C-alpha positions as CSV (number, residue, x, y, z in Angstrom):
1,M,-8.1,-14.6,12.6
2,T,-4.3,-15.2,12.9
3,P,-2.7,-18.6,12.4
4,F,-1.7,-18.5,16.1
5,T,-5.2,-17.9,17.2
6,R,-6.5,-20.8,14.9
7,R,-3.9,-23.1,16.5
8,M,-4.9,-22.1,20.0
9,L,-8.6,-22.8,19.2
10,W,-7.8,-26.2,17.6
11,N,-5.6,-27.2,20.4
12,T,-8.3,-26.1,23.1
13,A,-10.9,-28.1,21.1
14,A,-8.6,-31.1,20.9
15,L,-7.9,-31.1,24.6
16,A,-11.7,-30.8,25.4
17,L,-12.5,-33.8,23.1
18,S,-9.6,-35.8,24.7
19,L,-10.9,-35.0,28.1
20,I,-14.4,-36.1,27.2
21,G,-13.1,-39.2,25.8
22,V,-11.0,-40.1,29.0
23,S,-14.2,-39.3,31.1
24,A,-16.4,-41.5,28.9
25,G,-14.0,-44.4,29.0
26,A,-13.1,-44.1,32.7
27,Q,-14.7,-46.7,35.1
28,T,-16.9,-45.6,37.9
29,P,-15.1,-45.8,41.2
30,W,-17.2,-48.7,42.4
31,P,-17.5,-50.6,44.7
32,T,-16.2,-48.6,47.6
33,K,-18.6,-50.1,50.1
34,P,-20.7,-53.3,50.5
35,V,-23.4,-54.1,47.9
36,K,-26.9,-55.2,48.8
37,I,-28.6,-57.9,46.6
38,L,-32.2,-57.8,47.5
39,V,-34.3,-61.0,47.3
40,P,-38.0,-60.1,47.0
41,F,-39.0,-63.5,48.7
42,T,-38.4,-65.1,52.1
43,P,-35.3,-67.3,52.6
44,G,-35.2,-71.0,51.3
45,G,-36.8,-70.4,47.8
46,T,-34.9,-70.6,44.5
47,T,-34.6,-66.8,44.3
48,D,-32.7,-66.8,47.7
49,I,-30.7,-70.0,46.8
50,L,-29.3,-68.4,43.6
51,A,-28.6,-65.1,45.1
52,R,-26.6,-66.7,47.8
53,A,-24.7,-68.9,45.3
54,V,-23.6,-65.7,43.3
55,A,-23.1,-63.3,46.1
56,P,-19.8,-64.8,47.5
57,E,-18.4,-65.0,44.0
58,L,-19.0,-61.2,43.5
59,S,-17.6,-60.5,46.9
60,K,-14.3,-62.3,45.9
61,A,-14.2,-60.6,42.4
62,F,-14.8,-57.1,43.6
63,G,-13.1,-57.0,47.1
64,Q,-16.3,-55.9,48.8
65,Q,-19.1,-57.8,50.5
66,F,-22.2,-58.5,48.5
67,V,-24.9,-59.0,51.0
68,V,-28.2,-60.8,50.4
69,E,-31.2,-59.3,52.1
70,N,-34.8,-60.8,52.0
71,K,-37.9,-58.7,51.7
72,G,-40.8,-60.8,50.9
73,G,-44.4,-59.9,50.3
74,A,-47.0,-59.1,47.7
75,G,-45.8,-61.7,45.2
76,G,-42.3,-60.1,45.1
77,N,-43.7,-56.7,44.4
78,L,-42.7,-55.3,47.9
79,G,-38.9,-55.9,47.6
80,T,-38.9,-55.2,43.8
81,E,-40.3,-51.7,44.5
82,I,-37.7,-50.9,47.1
83,V,-34.9,-51.6,44.4
84,A,-36.9,-49.7,41.8
85,K,-37.0,-46.6,44.0
86,S,-33.2,-47.0,45.2
87,P,-30.4,-44.7,43.8
88,G,-28.9,-46.1,40.5
89,D,-25.4,-46.2,42.1
90,G,-24.6,-49.8,41.9
91,Y,-25.0,-50.5,45.7
92,T,-28.5,-52.0,45.5
93,L,-29.3,-54.9,43.2
94,L,-32.4,-57.2,42.8
95,M,-32.5,-60.9,42.2
96,G,-35.6,-60.5,39.9
97,T,-37.7,-63.4,38.6
98,V,-40.1,-64.3,35.8
99,G,-42.8,-63.2,38.4
100,T,-41.5,-59.8,39.1
101,H,-40.4,-58.9,35.6
102,G,-42.5,-61.3,33.3
103,I,-45.8,-61.9,35.0
104,N,-46.7,-59.3,37.5
105,K,-47.4,-56.3,35.1
106,A,-50.1,-58.4,33.5
107,L,-51.5,-59.8,36.7
108,Y,-51.7,-56.7,38.9
109,P,-53.9,-53.8,37.9
110,K,-51.7,-51.3,39.9
111,L,-48.0,-52.4,39.9
112,P,-45.8,-50.2,42.2
113,Y,-43.0,-50.3,39.8
114,D,-42.3,-50.4,36.0
115,P,-40.4,-53.6,35.2
116,F,-39.0,-51.9,32.0
117,K,-38.5,-48.2,32.9
118,D,-37.4,-48.6,36.5
119,F,-34.6,-51.2,35.9
120,A,-31.3,-51.8,34.2
121,P,-31.1,-55.6,33.4
122,I,-27.7,-57.1,34.3
123,T,-27.8,-60.8,33.5
124,L,-29.9,-63.9,33.6
125,V,-28.5,-66.1,36.3
126,A,-30.4,-69.3,35.6
127,G,-33.5,-70.9,34.3
128,V,-35.3,-73.7,36.1
129,P,-38.4,-75.9,35.4
130,N,-41.1,-76.0,38.0
131,V,-42.2,-79.3,39.6
132,M,-45.7,-80.4,40.5
133,V,-45.3,-81.8,44.0
134,V,-47.8,-83.3,46.4
135,N,-47.9,-84.3,50.1
136,V,-46.6,-87.8,50.4
137,D,-49.0,-89.1,52.9
138,K,-52.1,-87.6,51.3
139,A,-51.2,-88.9,47.9
140,A,-50.8,-92.4,49.4
141,A,-54.2,-92.1,51.3
142,N,-55.8,-91.0,48.1
143,K,-54.1,-93.3,45.8
144,I,-52.5,-90.5,43.8
145,N,-49.4,-92.0,42.0
146,N,-49.4,-89.7,38.9
147,V,-50.9,-86.6,37.3
148,N,-53.8,-88.5,35.8
149,D,-54.7,-89.9,39.4
150,F,-54.4,-86.4,40.7
151,I,-56.8,-85.0,38.1
152,K,-59.2,-87.8,38.6
153,Y,-59.3,-87.2,42.4
154,A,-59.7,-83.4,42.0
155,K,-62.7,-83.9,39.6
156,A,-64.2,-86.2,42.1
157,N,-63.6,-84.0,45.1
158,P,-64.3,-80.6,44.1
159,G,-63.2,-77.9,46.5
160,K,-61.1,-80.2,48.7
161,L,-57.6,-79.4,47.3
162,N,-55.4,-76.5,48.5
163,M,-52.7,-75.3,46.1
164,A,-49.8,-73.5,47.8
165,S,-47.5,-70.9,46.0
166,S,-44.7,-68.6,46.9
167,G,-47.0,-65.6,46.4
168,N,-49.5,-64.1,43.9
169,G,-48.1,-63.6,40.5
170,T,-45.2,-65.9,40.8
171,S,-44.5,-68.5,38.2
172,I,-45.4,-71.1,40.9
173,H,-48.8,-69.5,41.1
174,L,-49.3,-69.2,37.3
175,A,-48.2,-72.6,36.6
176,G,-51.0,-73.9,38.9
177,E,-53.5,-71.5,37.3
178,L,-52.5,-72.9,33.9
179,F,-52.8,-76.4,35.1
180,K,-56.4,-75.7,36.4
181,S,-57.4,-74.0,33.2
182,K,-56.1,-76.9,31.0
183,T,-57.7,-79.7,33.1
184,G,-60.9,-78.0,34.3
185,I,-60.2,-78.7,37.9
186,F,-60.6,-76.4,40.8
187,M,-57.9,-75.9,43.6
188,A,-58.1,-73.2,46.2
189,H,-54.9,-70.9,45.8
190,I,-53.2,-70.2,49.1
191,P,-50.3,-67.8,48.6
192,Y,-47.3,-67.5,50.9
193,R,-44.5,-65.1,51.3
194,G,-42.0,-67.5,49.7
195,S,-41.4,-71.0,48.7
196,G,-39.7,-71.9,52.1
197,P,-42.9,-71.6,54.3
198,A,-45.2,-73.0,51.5
199,L,-43.1,-76.1,51.2
200,L,-42.9,-76.6,54.9
201,D,-46.6,-76.6,55.1
202,L,-46.9,-78.9,52.1
203,A,-44.5,-81.4,53.6
204,A,-46.5,-81.1,57.0
205,G,-49.7,-82.0,55.2
206,N,-51.3,-78.6,55.6
207,M,-51.3,-78.1,51.8
208,D,-51.9,-80.6,49.1
209,V,-50.1,-79.6,46.1
210,M,-47.7,-77.0,44.7
211,F,-45.9,-76.3,41.3
212,D,-42.6,-75.1,43.0
213,N,-39.3,-74.2,41.4
214,L,-37.2,-77.4,41.3
215,P,-34.2,-76.2,43.1
216,S,-36.2,-75.2,46.4
217,A,-38.2,-78.4,46.2
218,M,-35.2,-80.8,45.4
219,Q,-34.1,-81.5,48.9
220,L,-37.7,-82.4,50.2
221,I,-38.2,-84.5,47.0
222,K,-35.0,-86.5,47.6
223,G,-35.6,-86.7,51.3
224,G,-39.1,-88.4,50.6
225,K,-41.0,-85.6,52.4
226,I,-42.9,-84.6,49.1
227,K,-43.7,-86.5,45.8
228,A,-42.8,-85.2,42.5
229,L,-45.5,-86.0,39.9
230,A,-44.2,-84.1,36.9
231,V,-42.0,-81.2,35.7
232,T,-43.7,-78.3,34.0
233,S,-41.0,-77.8,31.4
234,A,-41.1,-78.8,27.7
235,Q,-38.5,-81.5,28.3
236,R,-37.6,-83.7,31.2
237,S,-35.0,-82.3,33.8
238,A,-31.6,-84.0,34.0
239,A,-31.8,-83.5,37.8
240,L,-35.1,-85.7,37.9
241,P,-34.7,-87.9,34.7
242,D,-37.5,-90.4,35.7
243,V,-40.0,-87.7,36.4
244,P,-42.2,-87.0,33.3
245,T,-43.4,-83.6,32.0
246,V,-46.9,-82.6,32.5
247,E,-47.5,-82.9,28.8
248,E,-46.2,-86.5,28.9
249,A,-48.1,-87.4,32.0
250,A,-51.5,-85.9,31.2
251,G,-51.4,-85.3,27.4
252,L,-51.7,-81.6,27.9
253,K,-50.0,-80.6,24.7
254,G,-47.8,-77.5,24.9
255,F,-47.9,-77.2,28.6
256,E,-44.9,-75.2,29.8
257,A,-44.4,-73.1,32.8
258,S,-40.6,-72.6,33.6
259,S,-39.1,-70.0,35.7
260,W,-36.0,-67.8,35.5
261,F,-33.9,-65.6,37.9
262,G,-31.6,-62.7,37.1
263,L,-29.8,-59.7,38.4
264,L,-31.0,-56.1,37.9
265,A,-30.1,-52.7,39.0
266,P,-32.2,-49.5,39.4
267,A,-32.5,-47.4,36.2
268,G,-29.7,-45.0,35.9
269,T,-27.0,-47.3,37.2
270,P,-23.7,-46.6,35.2
271,P,-23.3,-48.9,32.2
272,D,-19.8,-49.8,33.1
273,V,-21.0,-51.0,36.6
274,V,-23.7,-53.2,35.0
275,S,-21.1,-54.5,32.5
276,R,-18.6,-55.4,35.1
277,I,-21.2,-57.3,37.3
278,Q,-22.5,-59.2,34.2
279,Q,-18.9,-60.3,33.3
280,E,-18.1,-61.5,36.7
281,V,-21.3,-63.4,37.1
282,A,-20.8,-65.0,33.7
283,K,-17.2,-66.0,34.9
284,S,-18.6,-67.6,38.1
285,L,-21.4,-69.5,36.3
286,A,-18.9,-71.0,33.9
287,T,-16.7,-72.6,36.6
288,P,-17.0,-76.4,37.0
289,A,-17.9,-76.0,40.6
290,M,-20.8,-73.7,40.0
291,K,-22.0,-75.8,37.0
292,E,-22.1,-78.9,39.1
293,R,-23.8,-77.1,42.1
294,L,-26.7,-75.6,39.8
295,A,-27.0,-79.0,38.0
296,T,-27.8,-80.8,41.2
297,L,-30.6,-78.3,41.8
298,G,-32.0,-78.7,38.4
299,A,-31.0,-75.2,37.3
300,I,-29.5,-74.2,34.0
301,P,-26.9,-71.3,34.3
302,S,-26.8,-68.5,31.8
303,G,-24.8,-65.2,32.4
304,N,-26.0,-63.5,29.2
305,T,-25.4,-60.0,28.3
306,P,-27.6,-57.0,29.5
307,A,-29.0,-56.7,26.0
308,Q,-29.9,-60.4,25.7
309,F,-31.4,-60.3,29.2
310,T,-33.5,-57.1,28.3
311,A,-34.8,-59.0,25.2
312,L,-35.8,-62.0,27.4
313,I,-37.8,-59.8,29.7
314,D,-39.6,-58.3,27.0
315,S,-40.5,-61.7,25.4
316,E,-41.4,-63.3,28.6
317,H,-43.8,-60.4,29.5
318,K,-45.6,-60.9,26.2
319,K,-45.8,-64.7,26.7
320,W,-47.0,-64.5,30.3
321,A,-49.6,-61.7,29.5
322,E,-51.2,-64.3,27.2
323,V,-51.2,-67.0,29.9
324,V,-52.7,-64.6,32.4
325,K,-55.5,-63.7,30.0
326,A,-56.1,-67.4,29.1
327,S,-56.2,-68.6,32.7
328,G,-58.3,-65.7,34.0
329,A,-56.0,-65.3,37.1
330,K,-56.4,-61.9,38.7
331,V,-54.9,-60.4,41.8
332,D,-56.2,-57.2,43.5
């Protein structure tokens, strides 16, 4: 081989490597059209509230509309399956929850999606405590002023209490199941297609109790339509400092059933798209205006990295699988 030929080969190889490097480092030309954020629950719940808080910020950052679409049903599985089967092109995102990605795999024998293989986690948006709320008029009529009063009434009136939830498999459902197993009481579980309609029925007196996410229940609590007995987190919420934890109120040691909400994309979505969304969400959550907005709702903002969110999903699945097993909760 002549020196000239060797130089040609080396130059060709160097050019090829250079082009590969440029290609690998280049950003995907995204977004060139509107992006959909699918909420797998009806409007009015915390999943919906947080999606609608983040969407306008992403629209401003990327110069394309981020549109929130609600598709409730089957404990969040219906909407989550739609995103799982969507193209990984960055134009369909999911506002996932502890239910869709931490609980449902252990609760449903046949889940229509794989929470690990079918998704690319982007970022945790926020974590929130759940809050045990009751109908104001029913609580007054039955002299229920605190958690112990509620337990006493439930034991004296088996089969008379209906527990609303935002759907089978949600943290709202499982928080109630955990409470039932820890206290030995019975409440009939009535699943809805989201927190919004469940809360309306609770406020109207058609339901007795709910373990709702704090942000979606806050307005009705402050308006005196429903009464907060306790929060289900390990510590009290800064948004409701006078409301005790379930552990404090009833001596249920170690009781904790909090919720979280985060953005995910279908598997195969370009890593640079995932990274760019995460960075913009983190920026928006760090602004004073967004911090104040979420604080009034009782939500704790995050904006963590895709790797950190992936690790959280894995740990939460393991945690809730144990809760599901201990509570005996099942969904066909």
